[in-house]
Jmol script that loads the backbone (N, CA, C; Angstrom):
load data "model"
ATOM      1  N   ARG A   1     -33.959  97.274 -11.558  1.00  0.00           N
ATOM      2  CA  ARG A   1     -35.081  97.837 -10.860  1.00  0.00           C
ATOM      3  C   ARG A   1     -35.273  99.306 -11.566  1.00  0.00           C
ATOM      4  N   SER A   2     -36.576  99.778 -11.374  1.00  0.00           N
ATOM      5  CA  SER A   2     -37.086 101.271 -11.770  1.00  0.00           C
ATOM      6  C   SER A   2     -36.509 102.164 -10.865  1.00  0.00           C
ATOM      7  N   ARG A   3     -36.711 103.296 -10.760  1.00  0.00           N
ATOM      8  CA  ARG A   3     -36.639 104.069  -9.732  1.00  0.00           C
ATOM      9  C   ARG A   3     -37.555 104.115  -8.370  1.00  0.00           C
ATOM     10  N   ARG A   4     -38.667 103.864  -9.093  1.00  0.00           N
ATOM     11  CA  ARG A   4     -40.162 103.488  -7.957  1.00  0.00           C
ATOM     12  C   ARG A   4     -39.777 102.400  -6.943  1.00  0.00           C
ATOM     13  N   ALA A   5     -39.218 101.206  -7.896  1.00  0.00           N
ATOM     14  CA  ALA A   5     -39.143 100.142  -7.053  1.00  0.00           C
ATOM     15  C   ALA A   5     -37.792 100.365  -5.983  1.00  0.00           C
ATOM     16  N   ALA A   6     -36.804 100.987  -6.665  1.00  0.00           N
ATOM     17  CA  ALA A   6     -35.650 101.240  -5.723  1.00  0.00           C
ATOM     18  C   ALA A   6     -36.204 102.199  -4.607  1.00  0.00           C
ATOM     19  N   ARG A   7     -36.823 103.172  -4.710  1.00  0.00           N
ATOM     20  CA  ARG A   7     -37.382 104.124  -3.864  1.00  0.00           C
ATOM     21  C   ARG A   7     -38.301 103.388  -2.478  1.00  0.00           C
ATOM     22  N   VAL A   8     -39.110 102.666  -2.810  1.00  0.00           N
ATOM     23  CA  VAL A   8     -40.256 102.261  -2.348  1.00  0.00           C
ATOM     24  C   VAL A   8     -39.588 100.862  -1.647  1.00  0.00           C
ATOM     25  N   GLY A   9     -39.330  99.915  -2.488  1.00  0.00           N
ATOM     26  CA  GLY A   9     -38.390  98.712  -1.867  1.00  0.00           C
ATOM     27  C   GLY A   9     -39.226  97.420  -2.627  1.00  0.00           C
ATOM     28  N   LEU A  10     -39.074  96.868  -3.596  1.00  0.00           N
ATOM     29  CA  LEU A  10     -39.538  95.594  -4.086  1.00  0.00           C
ATOM     30  C   LEU A  10     -38.836  94.696  -3.763  1.00  0.00           C
ATOM     31  N   CYS A  11     -39.553  93.525  -3.009  1.00  0.00           N
ATOM     32  CA  CYS A  11     -38.984  92.382  -2.804  1.00  0.00           C
ATOM     33  C   CYS A  11     -39.949  91.062  -3.249  1.00  0.00           C
ATOM     34  N   ARG A  12     -39.750  89.916  -2.961  1.00  0.00           N
ATOM     35  CA  ARG A  12     -40.382  88.835  -3.287  1.00  0.00           C
ATOM     36  C   ARG A  12     -40.408  88.140  -1.889  1.00  0.00           C
ATOM     37  N   SER A  13     -41.834  87.440  -1.808  1.00  0.00           N
ATOM     38  CA  SER A  13     -42.549  86.892  -0.530  1.00  0.00           C
ATOM     39  C   SER A  13     -41.805  85.555  -0.927  1.00  0.00           C
ATOM     40  N   ALA A  14     -42.106  84.167   0.066  1.00  0.00           N
ATOM     41  CA  ALA A  14     -41.957  82.983  -0.108  1.00  0.00           C
ATOM     42  C   ALA A  14     -42.316  82.366  -1.334  1.00  0.00           C
ATOM     43  N   CYS A  15     -43.669  82.802  -1.710  1.00  0.00           N
ATOM     44  CA  CYS A  15     -44.240  81.989  -2.570  1.00  0.00           C
ATOM     45  C   CYS A  15     -43.634  82.804  -4.071  1.00  0.00           C
ATOM     46  N   GLY A  16     -42.759  83.995  -3.766  1.00  0.00           N
ATOM     47  CA  GLY A  16     -42.556  84.486  -5.111  1.00  0.00           C
ATOM     48  C   GLY A  16     -43.484  85.577  -5.601  1.00  0.00           C
ATOM     49  N   ALA A  17     -44.317  85.883  -4.668  1.00  0.00           N
ATOM     50  CA  ALA A  17     -45.612  87.280  -5.265  1.00  0.00           C
ATOM     51  C   ALA A  17     -44.534  88.341  -4.587  1.00  0.00           C
ATOM     52  N   PRO A  18     -44.716  89.669  -5.393  1.00  0.00           N
ATOM     53  CA  PRO A  18     -44.200  90.982  -5.207  1.00  0.00           C
ATOM     54  C   PRO A  18     -44.673  91.205  -3.733  1.00  0.00           C
ATOM     55  N   VAL A  19     -44.054  91.842  -2.820  1.00  0.00           N
ATOM     56  CA  VAL A  19     -44.251  92.572  -1.648  1.00  0.00           C
ATOM     57  C   VAL A  19     -43.851  93.814  -1.833  1.00  0.00           C
ATOM     58  N   VAL A  20     -44.514  94.576  -1.355  1.00  0.00           N
ATOM     59  CA  VAL A  20     -44.029  96.141  -1.111  1.00  0.00           C
ATOM     60  C   VAL A  20     -43.764  96.318   0.105  1.00  0.00           C
ATOM     61  N   ALA A  21     -42.517  97.326   0.374  1.00  0.00           N
ATOM     62  CA  ALA A  21     -42.414  97.364   1.479  1.00  0.00           C
ATOM     63  C   ALA A  21     -41.594  99.116   1.437  1.00  0.00           C
ATOM     64  N   ALA A  22     -42.543  99.773   2.362  1.00  0.00           N
ATOM     65  CA  ALA A  22     -42.472 101.192   2.339  1.00  0.00           C
ATOM     66  C   ALA A  22     -41.360 101.432   3.119  1.00  0.00           C
ATOM     67  N   MET A  23     -40.681 102.419   3.016  1.00  0.00           N
ATOM     68  CA  MET A  23     -39.315 102.840   3.748  1.00  0.00           C
ATOM     69  C   MET A  23     -39.609 104.122   4.519  1.00  0.00           C
ATOM     70  N   PRO A  24     -40.309 104.395   5.815  1.00  0.00           N
ATOM     71  CA  PRO A  24     -40.387 105.344   6.455  1.00  0.00           C
ATOM     72  C   PRO A  24     -38.958 105.893   6.948  1.00  0.00           C
ATOM     73  N   ALA A  25     -39.157 107.028   7.875  1.00  0.00           N
ATOM     74  CA  ALA A  25     -37.954 107.227   8.636  1.00  0.00           C
ATOM     75  C   ALA A  25     -37.247 106.463   9.438  1.00  0.00           C
ATOM     76  N   LYS A  26     -35.826 106.451   9.359  1.00  0.00           N
ATOM     77  CA  LYS A  26     -35.136 105.636  10.163  1.00  0.00           C
ATOM     78  C   LYS A  26     -35.058 104.058   9.771  1.00  0.00           C
ATOM     79  N   ASP A  27     -35.406 104.316   8.182  1.00  0.00           N
ATOM     80  CA  ASP A  27     -34.899 102.796   7.469  1.00  0.00           C
ATOM     81  C   ASP A  27     -35.814 101.852   7.841  1.00  0.00           C
ATOM     82  N   ARG A  28     -36.971 102.131   8.347  1.00  0.00           N
ATOM     83  CA  ARG A  28     -37.765 100.898   8.981  1.00  0.00           C
ATOM     84  C   ARG A  28     -38.600 100.236   7.857  1.00  0.00           C
ATOM     85  N   ILE A  29     -39.066  99.079   7.637  1.00  0.00           N
ATOM     86  CA  ILE A  29     -39.374  98.400   6.717  1.00  0.00           C
ATOM     87  C   ILE A  29     -40.772  98.079   7.069  1.00  0.00           C
ATOM     88  N   VAL A  30     -41.732  98.067   6.536  1.00  0.00           N
ATOM     89  CA  VAL A  30     -43.005  97.612   6.470  1.00  0.00           C
ATOM     90  C   VAL A  30     -43.523  96.515   5.768  1.00  0.00           C
ATOM     91  N   MET A  31     -43.783  95.232   6.041  1.00  0.00           N
ATOM     92  CA  MET A  31     -44.022  94.523   5.088  1.00  0.00           C
ATOM     93  C   MET A  31     -45.459  94.255   4.779  1.00  0.00           C
ATOM     94  N   ILE A  32     -46.101  93.930   3.964  1.00  0.00           N
ATOM     95  CA  ILE A  32     -47.484  93.716   3.581  1.00  0.00           C
ATOM     96  C   ILE A  32     -47.613  92.524   2.604  1.00  0.00           C
ATOM     97  N   LYS A  33     -48.497  91.430   4.000  1.00  0.00           N
ATOM     98  CA  LYS A  33     -48.624  90.186   3.179  1.00  0.00           C
ATOM     99  C   LYS A  33     -49.475  90.219   1.878  1.00  0.00           C
ATOM    100  N   PRO A  34     -49.411  89.339   0.779  1.00  0.00           N
ATOM    101  CA  PRO A  34     -50.269  89.413  -0.321  1.00  0.00           C
ATOM    102  C   PRO A  34     -51.482  88.589   0.116  1.00  0.00           C
ATOM    103  N   LYS A  35     -52.622  88.979  -0.357  1.00  0.00           N
ATOM    104  CA  LYS A  35     -53.567  88.208  -0.011  1.00  0.00           C
ATOM    105  C   LYS A  35     -54.274  87.274  -1.268  1.00  0.00           C
ATOM    106  N   PRO A  36     -54.568  86.494  -1.304  1.00  0.00           N
ATOM    107  CA  PRO A  36     -54.678  85.444  -2.563  1.00  0.00           C
ATOM    108  C   PRO A  36     -56.064  86.198  -3.196  1.00  0.00           C
ATOM    109  N   ALA A  37     -56.213  85.909  -4.421  1.00  0.00           N
ATOM    110  CA  ALA A  37     -57.169  86.833  -5.258  1.00  0.00           C
ATOM    111  C   ALA A  37     -58.619  85.975  -4.888  1.00  0.00           C
ATOM    112  N   MET A  38     -58.268  84.593  -4.770  1.00  0.00           N
ATOM    113  CA  MET A  38     -59.879  84.065  -3.891  1.00  0.00           C
ATOM    114  C   MET A  38     -60.369  84.513  -2.953  1.00  0.00           C
ATOM    115  N   VAL A  39     -58.998  84.843  -2.069  1.00  0.00           N
ATOM    116  CA  VAL A  39     -59.750  85.327  -0.534  1.00  0.00           C
ATOM    117  C   VAL A  39     -60.091  86.712  -0.805  1.00  0.00           C
ATOM    118  N   GLN A  40     -59.783  87.382  -1.531  1.00  0.00           N
ATOM    119  CA  GLN A  40     -60.100  89.009  -1.966  1.00  0.00           C
ATOM    120  C   GLN A  40     -61.625  88.652  -2.560  1.00  0.00           C
ATOM    121  N   LEU A  41     -62.286  88.125  -3.539  1.00  0.00           N
ATOM    122  CA  LEU A  41     -63.309  87.808  -3.776  1.00  0.00           C
ATOM    123  C   LEU A  41     -64.390  87.495  -2.898  1.00  0.00           C
ATOM    124  N   LEU A  42     -63.743  86.353  -1.828  1.00  0.00           N
ATOM    125  CA  LEU A  42     -64.817  85.640  -1.233  1.00  0.00           C
ATOM    126  C   LEU A  42     -65.243  86.921   0.118  1.00  0.00           C
ATOM    127  N   GLU A  43     -63.913  87.837   0.174  1.00  0.00           N
ATOM    128  CA  GLU A  43     -64.127  88.806   1.281  1.00  0.00           C
ATOM    129  C   GLU A  43     -65.387  89.573   0.595  1.00  0.00           C
ATOM    130  N   LYS A  44     -65.635  90.270  -0.668  1.00  0.00           N
ATOM    131  CA  LYS A  44     -66.549  90.859  -1.569  1.00  0.00           C
ATOM    132  C   LYS A  44     -67.808  90.437  -1.303  1.00  0.00           C
ATOM    133  N   GLN A  45     -67.729  88.826  -1.801  1.00  0.00           N
ATOM    134  CA  GLN A  45     -69.257  88.197  -1.671  1.00  0.00           C
ATOM    135  C   GLN A  45     -69.552  88.121  -0.011  1.00  0.00           C
ATOM    136  N   LEU A  46     -68.973  87.810   0.732  1.00  0.00           N
ATOM    137  CA  LEU A  46     -69.330  87.891   2.258  1.00  0.00           C
ATOM    138  C   LEU A  46     -70.196  89.109   2.722  1.00  0.00           C
ATOM    139  N   THR A  47     -69.353  90.240   2.384  1.00  0.00           N
ATOM    140  CA  THR A  47     -70.080  91.515   2.996  1.00  0.00           C
ATOM    141  C   THR A  47     -70.829  92.325   1.834  1.00  0.00           C
ATOM    142  N   ALA A  48     -71.265  91.802   0.726  1.00  0.00           N
ATOM    143  CA  ALA A  48     -72.024  91.942  -0.562  1.00  0.00           C
ATOM    144  C   ALA A  48     -73.465  92.457   0.535  1.00  0.00           C
ATOM    145  N   GLY A  49     -74.314  93.112  -0.329  1.00  0.00           N
ATOM    146  CA  GLY A  49     -75.647  93.502   0.420  1.00  0.00           C
ATOM    147  C   GLY A  49     -76.616  92.487  -0.262  1.00  0.00           C
ATOM    148  N   ASP A  50     -76.281  91.821  -1.176  1.00  0.00           N
ATOM    149  CA  ASP A  50     -77.354  90.966  -1.723  1.00  0.00           C
ATOM    150  C   ASP A  50     -77.535  89.499  -1.077  1.00  0.00           C
ATOM    151  N   PRO A  51     -78.161  89.112  -0.658  1.00  0.00           N
ATOM    152  CA  PRO A  51     -78.109  87.771   0.246  1.00  0.00           C
ATOM    153  C   PRO A  51     -77.686  86.424  -0.521  1.00  0.00           C
ATOM    154  N   SER A  52     -78.212  86.553  -2.054  1.00  0.00           N
ATOM    155  CA  SER A  52     -77.685  85.531  -2.945  1.00  0.00           C
ATOM    156  C   SER A  52     -76.312  85.462  -3.322  1.00  0.00           C
ATOM    157  N   ILE A  53     -75.450  86.528  -3.041  1.00  0.00           N
ATOM    158  CA  ILE A  53     -74.344  86.506  -3.412  1.00  0.00           C
ATOM    159  C   ILE A  53     -73.326  86.219  -2.064  1.00  0.00           C
ATOM    160  N   ARG A  54     -73.928  86.462  -0.846  1.00  0.00           N
ATOM    161  CA  ARG A  54     -73.381  86.012   0.396  1.00  0.00           C
ATOM    162  C   ARG A  54     -73.517  84.540   0.335  1.00  0.00           C
ATOM    163  N   GLN A  55     -74.626  84.253  -0.014  1.00  0.00           N
ATOM    164  CA  GLN A  55     -74.969  82.628   0.200  1.00  0.00           C
ATOM    165  C   GLN A  55     -73.845  82.026  -0.658  1.00  0.00           C
ATOM    166  N   ALA A  56     -73.730  82.528  -2.120  1.00  0.00           N
ATOM    167  CA  ALA A  56     -72.697  81.845  -2.800  1.00  0.00           C
ATOM    168  C   ALA A  56     -71.421  81.814  -2.284  1.00  0.00           C
ATOM    169  N   GLY A  57     -70.813  83.078  -1.560  1.00  0.00           N
ATOM    170  CA  GLY A  57     -69.569  83.216  -1.346  1.00  0.00           C
ATOM    171  C   GLY A  57     -69.315  81.749  -0.034  1.00  0.00           C
ATOM    172  N   CYS A  58     -70.615  81.580   0.564  1.00  0.00           N
ATOM    173  CA  CYS A  58     -70.425  80.284   1.827  1.00  0.00           C
ATOM    174  C   CYS A  58     -70.189  79.161   1.134  1.00  0.00           C
ATOM    175  N   VAL A  59     -71.046  79.219   0.266  1.00  0.00           N
ATOM    176  CA  VAL A  59     -71.046  77.684  -0.317  1.00  0.00           C
ATOM    177  C   VAL A  59     -69.704  77.245  -0.890  1.00  0.00           C
ATOM    178  N   SER A  60     -69.308  78.486  -1.633  1.00  0.00           N
ATOM    179  CA  SER A  60     -67.952  78.199  -2.410  1.00  0.00           C
ATOM    180  C   SER A  60     -66.511  77.953  -1.406  1.00  0.00           C
ATOM    181  N   ILE A  61     -66.452  78.152  -0.007  1.00  0.00           N
ATOM    182  CA  ILE A  61     -65.591  78.202   0.656  1.00  0.00           C
ATOM    183  C   ILE A  61     -64.754  76.859   0.753  1.00  0.00           C
ATOM    184  N   PRO A  62     -65.671  75.579   0.775  1.00  0.00           N
ATOM    185  CA  PRO A  62     -64.740  74.186   0.552  1.00  0.00           C
ATOM    186  C   PRO A  62     -64.006  74.133  -0.728  1.00  0.00           C
ATOM    187  N   SER A  63     -64.517  74.528  -1.780  1.00  0.00           N
ATOM    188  CA  SER A  63     -63.902  74.155  -2.827  1.00  0.00           C
ATOM    189  C   SER A  63     -63.155  75.152  -3.443  1.00  0.00           C
ATOM    190  N   ILE A  64     -62.720  76.442  -2.946  1.00  0.00           N
ATOM    191  CA  ILE A  64     -61.935  77.233  -3.124  1.00  0.00           C
ATOM    192  C   ILE A  64     -60.523  76.804  -2.900  1.00  0.00           C
ATOM    193  N   GLY A  65     -60.337  76.048  -2.111  1.00  0.00           N
ATOM    194  CA  GLY A  65     -59.323  75.762  -1.858  1.00  0.00           C
ATOM    195  C   GLY A  65     -58.069  77.039  -1.126  1.00  0.00           C
ATOM    196  N   ALA A  66     -58.392  78.032  -0.458  1.00  0.00           N
ATOM    197  CA  ALA A  66     -57.626  79.091   0.106  1.00  0.00           C
ATOM    198  C   ALA A  66     -56.751  78.648   0.926  1.00  0.00           C
ATOM    199  N   PRO A  67     -55.821  79.113   1.177  1.00  0.00           N
ATOM    200  CA  PRO A  67     -54.673  79.038   2.330  1.00  0.00           C
ATOM    201  C   PRO A  67     -55.440  79.259   3.723  1.00  0.00           C
ATOM    202  N   ALA A  68     -55.242  78.342   4.847  1.00  0.00           N
ATOM    203  CA  ALA A  68     -55.966  78.652   5.998  1.00  0.00           C
ATOM    204  C   ALA A  68     -55.765  80.229   6.480  1.00  0.00           C
ATOM    205  N   GLU A  69     -54.764  80.670   6.598  1.00  0.00           N
ATOM    206  CA  GLU A  69     -54.206  82.135   7.520  1.00  0.00           C
ATOM    207  C   GLU A  69     -55.477  82.945   6.564  1.00  0.00           C
ATOM    208  N   PRO A  70     -55.064  83.107   5.478  1.00  0.00           N
ATOM    209  CA  PRO A  70     -55.999  84.464   4.718  1.00  0.00           C
ATOM    210  C   PRO A  70     -57.528  83.988   4.999  1.00  0.00           C
ATOM    211  N   LEU A  71     -57.961  82.994   4.792  1.00  0.00           N
ATOM    212  CA  LEU A  71     -59.123  82.516   5.099  1.00  0.00           C
ATOM    213  C   LEU A  71     -59.833  82.628   6.039  1.00  0.00           C
ATOM    214  N   THR A  72     -59.164  82.478   7.143  1.00  0.00           N
ATOM    215  CA  THR A  72     -59.836  82.650   8.816  1.00  0.00           C
ATOM    216  C   THR A  72     -59.379  84.148   9.297  1.00  0.00           C
ATOM    217  N   ASP A  73     -58.473  84.778   8.317  1.00  0.00           N
ATOM    218  CA  ASP A  73     -58.382  86.602   8.456  1.00  0.00           C
ATOM    219  C   ASP A  73     -59.892  87.098   7.990  1.00  0.00           C
ATOM    220  N   CYS A  74     -60.062  86.408   6.630  1.00  0.00           N
ATOM    221  CA  CYS A  74     -61.314  87.181   6.017  1.00  0.00           C
ATOM    222  C   CYS A  74     -62.571  86.673   6.876  1.00  0.00           C
ATOM    223  N   ILE A  75     -62.683  85.514   7.437  1.00  0.00           N
ATOM    224  CA  ILE A  75     -63.692  85.499   8.274  1.00  0.00           C
ATOM    225  C   ILE A  75     -63.932  86.165   9.280  1.00  0.00           C
ATOM    226  N   ALA A  76     -62.467  86.350   9.890  1.00  0.00           N
ATOM    227  CA  ALA A  76     -62.478  87.012  11.486  1.00  0.00           C
ATOM    228  C   ALA A  76     -62.911  88.467  11.125  1.00  0.00           C
ATOM    229  N   ALA A  77     -62.679  89.038   9.984  1.00  0.00           N
ATOM    230  CA  ALA A  77     -62.970  90.319   9.742  1.00  0.00           C
ATOM    231  C   ALA A  77     -64.508  90.545   9.587  1.00  0.00           C
ATOM    232  N   CYS A  78     -65.086  89.655   9.092  1.00  0.00           N
ATOM    233  CA  CYS A  78     -66.543  89.548   9.053  1.00  0.00           C
ATOM    234  C   CYS A  78     -67.374  89.675  10.222  1.00  0.00           C
ATOM    235  N   TYR A  79     -66.602  89.017  11.132  1.00  0.00           N
ATOM    236  CA  TYR A  79     -67.236  88.971  12.609  1.00  0.00           C
ATOM    237  C   TYR A  79     -67.504  90.428  13.334  1.00  0.00           C
ATOM    238  N   ASP A  80     -66.460  91.141  12.566  1.00  0.00           N
ATOM    239  CA  ASP A  80     -65.972  92.431  13.229  1.00  0.00           C
ATOM    240  C   ASP A  80     -66.456  93.394  12.300  1.00  0.00           C
ATOM    241  N   HIS A  81     -67.277  93.010  11.417  1.00  0.00           N
ATOM    242  CA  HIS A  81     -68.304  94.222  10.370  1.00  0.00           C
ATOM    243  C   HIS A  81     -69.332  95.154  11.298  1.00  0.00           C
ATOM    244  N   GLN A  82     -69.707  96.246  10.954  1.00  0.00           N
ATOM    245  CA  GLN A  82     -70.809  96.812  11.255  1.00  0.00           C
ATOM    246  C   GLN A  82     -71.987  96.202  11.150  1.00  0.00           C
ATOM    247  N   ASN A  83     -72.404  95.446  10.071  1.00  0.00           N
ATOM    248  CA  ASN A  83     -73.807  94.715   9.696  1.00  0.00           C
ATOM    249  C   ASN A  83     -74.327  93.747  10.359  1.00  0.00           C
ATOM    250  N   TRP A  84     -75.206  93.584  10.846  1.00  0.00           N
ATOM    251  CA  TRP A  84     -75.894  92.105  11.422  1.00  0.00           C
ATOM    252  C   TRP A  84     -75.584  90.960  10.540  1.00  0.00           C
ATOM    253  N   PHE A  85     -76.151  91.358   9.327  1.00  0.00           N
ATOM    254  CA  PHE A  85     -76.246  90.304   8.275  1.00  0.00           C
ATOM    255  C   PHE A  85     -74.691  89.867   7.627  1.00  0.00           C
ATOM    256  N   VAL A  86     -73.963  90.690   7.829  1.00  0.00           N
ATOM    257  CA  VAL A  86     -72.385  90.014   7.521  1.00  0.00           C
ATOM    258  C   VAL A  86     -71.808  89.278   8.613  1.00  0.00           C
ATOM    259  N   LYS A  87     -72.135  89.839  10.099  1.00  0.00           N
ATOM    260  CA  LYS A  87     -71.798  88.804  10.881  1.00  0.00           C
ATOM    261  C   LYS A  87     -72.639  87.485  11.095  1.00  0.00           C
ATOM    262  N   ARG A  88     -73.930  87.240  10.664  1.00  0.00           N
ATOM    263  CA  ARG A  88     -74.664  86.144  10.186  1.00  0.00           C
ATOM    264  C   ARG A  88     -74.069  85.002   9.301  1.00  0.00           C
ATOM    265  N   CYS A  89     -73.437  85.962   8.313  1.00  0.00           N
ATOM    266  CA  CYS A  89     -72.863  85.176   7.173  1.00  0.00           C
ATOM    267  C   CYS A  89     -71.577  84.710   7.710  1.00  0.00           C
ATOM    268  N   ALA A  90     -70.616  85.552   8.303  1.00  0.00           N
ATOM    269  CA  ALA A  90     -69.608  84.901   9.082  1.00  0.00           C
ATOM    270  C   ALA A  90     -69.620  83.451   9.921  1.00  0.00           C
ATOM    271  N   ALA A  91     -70.890  83.713  10.613  1.00  0.00           N
ATOM    272  CA  ALA A  91     -71.214  82.148  11.263  1.00  0.00           C
ATOM    273  C   ALA A  91     -71.178  81.205  10.328  1.00  0.00           C
ATOM    274  N   GLU A  92     -71.828  81.269   9.415  1.00  0.00           N
ATOM    275  CA  GLU A  92     -72.045  80.211   8.581  1.00  0.00           C
ATOM    276  C   GLU A  92     -70.631  80.261   7.670  1.00  0.00           C
ATOM    277  N   ALA A  93     -70.074  81.128   7.464  1.00  0.00           N
ATOM    278  CA  ALA A  93     -68.724  80.631   6.651  1.00  0.00           C
ATOM    279  C   ALA A  93     -68.080  80.215   7.499  1.00  0.00           C
ATOM    280  N   SER A  94     -68.113  80.115   8.690  1.00  0.00           N
ATOM    281  CA  SER A  94     -67.342  79.649   9.799  1.00  0.00           C
ATOM    282  C   SER A  94     -67.574  78.097   9.763  1.00  0.00           C
ATOM    283  N   SER A  95     -68.703  77.720   9.420  1.00  0.00           N
ATOM    284  CA  SER A  95     -69.244  76.209   9.513  1.00  0.00           C
ATOM    285  C   SER A  95     -68.944  75.723   8.332  1.00  0.00           C
ATOM    286  N   LYS A  96     -68.598  76.359   7.074  1.00  0.00           N
ATOM    287  CA  LYS A  96     -68.173  75.927   5.829  1.00  0.00           C
ATOM    288  C   LYS A  96     -66.882  75.823   5.944  1.00  0.00           C
ATOM    289  N   ALA A  97     -66.192  76.630   6.614  1.00  0.00           N
ATOM    290  CA  ALA A  97     -64.599  76.428   6.710  1.00  0.00           C
ATOM    291  C   ALA A  97     -64.340  75.288   7.171  1.00  0.00           C
ATOM    292  N   VAL A  98     -64.847  74.602   8.145  1.00  0.00           N
ATOM    293  CA  VAL A  98     -64.557  73.828   8.648  1.00  0.00           C
ATOM    294  C   VAL A  98     -64.400  72.526   7.748  1.00  0.00           C
ATOM    295  N   LEU A  99     -65.293  72.368   6.860  1.00  0.00           N
ATOM    296  CA  LEU A  99     -65.148  71.477   5.808  1.00  0.00           C
ATOM    297  C   LEU A  99     -63.787  71.624   4.682  1.00  0.00           C
ATOM    298  N   SER A 100     -63.516  72.881   4.982  1.00  0.00           N
ATOM    299  CA  SER A 100     -62.180  73.079   4.183  1.00  0.00           C
ATOM    300  C   SER A 100     -61.053  72.454   4.672  1.00  0.00           C
ATOM    301  N   LYS A 101     -60.069  72.245   3.564  1.00  0.00           N
ATOM    302  CA  LYS A 101     -58.849  71.179   3.885  1.00  0.00           C
ATOM    303  C   LYS A 101     -58.210  71.521   4.979  1.00  0.00           C
ATOM    304  N   ASP A 102     -57.462  72.708   4.863  1.00  0.00           N
ATOM    305  CA  ASP A 102     -56.364  73.092   5.935  1.00  0.00           C
ATOM    306  C   ASP A 102     -57.056  73.898   6.819  1.00  0.00           C
ATOM    307  N   ALA A 103     -58.382  74.917   6.732  1.00  0.00           N
ATOM    308  CA  ALA A 103     -58.576  75.712   7.902  1.00  0.00           C
ATOM    309  C   ALA A 103     -59.557  75.261   9.146  1.00  0.00           C
ATOM    310  N   ALA A 104     -59.621  73.918   8.933  1.00  0.00           N
ATOM    311  CA  ALA A 104     -60.628  73.715  10.196  1.00  0.00           C
ATOM    312  C   ALA A 104     -60.280  73.892  11.343  1.00  0.00           C
ATOM    313  N   GLY A 105     -58.964  73.528  11.942  1.00  0.00           N
ATOM    314  CA  GLY A 105     -58.765  73.731  13.177  1.00  0.00           C
ATOM    315  C   GLY A 105     -58.485  75.236  13.488  1.00  0.00           C
ATOM    316  N   ALA A 106     -57.913  76.034  12.664  1.00  0.00           N
ATOM    317  CA  ALA A 106     -57.619  77.254  12.678  1.00  0.00           C
ATOM    318  C   ALA A 106     -58.955  78.164  13.007  1.00  0.00           C
ATOM    319  N   THR A 107     -59.853  77.621  12.376  1.00  0.00           N
ATOM    320  CA  THR A 107     -61.371  78.477  12.146  1.00  0.00           C
ATOM    321  C   THR A 107     -62.065  78.085  13.449  1.00  0.00           C
ATOM    322  N   ILE A 108     -61.820  77.055  13.960  1.00  0.00           N
ATOM    323  CA  ILE A 108     -62.560  76.549  15.398  1.00  0.00           C
ATOM    324  C   ILE A 108     -62.112  77.415  16.272  1.00  0.00           C
ATOM    325  N   LYS A 109     -60.468  76.999  16.600  1.00  0.00           N
ATOM    326  CA  LYS A 109     -59.716  77.983  17.624  1.00  0.00           C
ATOM    327  C   LYS A 109     -59.993  79.399  17.658  1.00  0.00           C
ATOM    328  N   ASP A 110     -59.308  79.792  16.597  1.00  0.00           N
ATOM    329  CA  ASP A 110     -58.955  81.342  16.573  1.00  0.00           C
ATOM    330  C   ASP A 110     -60.319  82.211  16.069  1.00  0.00           C
ATOM    331  N   VAL A 111     -61.187  81.799  15.110  1.00  0.00           N
ATOM    332  CA  VAL A 111     -62.097  82.446  14.738  1.00  0.00           C
ATOM    333  C   VAL A 111     -63.431  82.701  15.286  1.00  0.00           C
ATOM    334  N   ALA A 112     -64.357  81.303  15.363  1.00  0.00           N
ATOM    335  CA  ALA A 112     -65.501  80.815  15.854  1.00  0.00           C
ATOM    336  C   ALA A 112     -65.485  81.062  17.588  1.00  0.00           C
ATOM    337  N   GLY A 113     -64.219  80.710  17.896  1.00  0.00           N
ATOM    338  CA  GLY A 113     -64.323  80.447  19.577  1.00  0.00           C
ATOM    339  C   GLY A 113     -64.317  81.631  20.280  1.00  0.00           C
ATOM    340  N   SER A 114     -63.501  82.794  19.701  1.00  0.00           N
ATOM    341  CA  SER A 114     -63.417  84.126  20.586  1.00  0.00           C
ATOM    342  C   SER A 114     -64.920  84.763  20.295  1.00  0.00           C
ATOM    343  N   PRO A 115     -65.350  85.119  19.207  1.00  0.00           N
ATOM    344  CA  PRO A 115     -66.920  85.526  19.183  1.00  0.00           C
ATOM    345  C   PRO A 115     -68.101  84.707  20.093  1.00  0.00           C
ATOM    346  N   VAL A 116     -67.932  83.504  20.005  1.00  0.00           N
ATOM    347  CA  VAL A 116     -69.166  82.551  20.863  1.00  0.00           C
ATOM    348  C   VAL A 116     -68.784  82.715  22.145  1.00  0.00           C
ATOM    349  N   ALA A 117     -67.473  82.626  22.681  1.00  0.00           N
ATOM    350  CA  ALA A 117     -67.053  82.670  23.902  1.00  0.00           C
ATOM    351  C   ALA A 117     -67.570  83.621  24.848  1.00  0.00           C
TER     352      ALA A 117
END
end "model"
wireframe off; spacefill off
backbone 0.3
color backbone group
């Protein structure tokens, strides 16, 4: 391992992706969950200023096959965004995520249920 890897602490997640663990005082380790690239791109699309880009992001949700947890975290972050059009896009993304393979239950219960209730 390199000197930086030894100092910062590189380890591997369950899926094999590298995870950086910072070692603050008293040897406490903070783990950072890796976010899939498709979810990072989707987040950029859903928060874009251009309505056609936001629409393309919403339409792509059922076909990208993103894991349920990162997808629902992305949509939940859009509900908490400062701009009204991103919040509106989050509502549309929730309806599209219901069509996604694994994220239907989590989206209804965890994401869409709390802001609507």
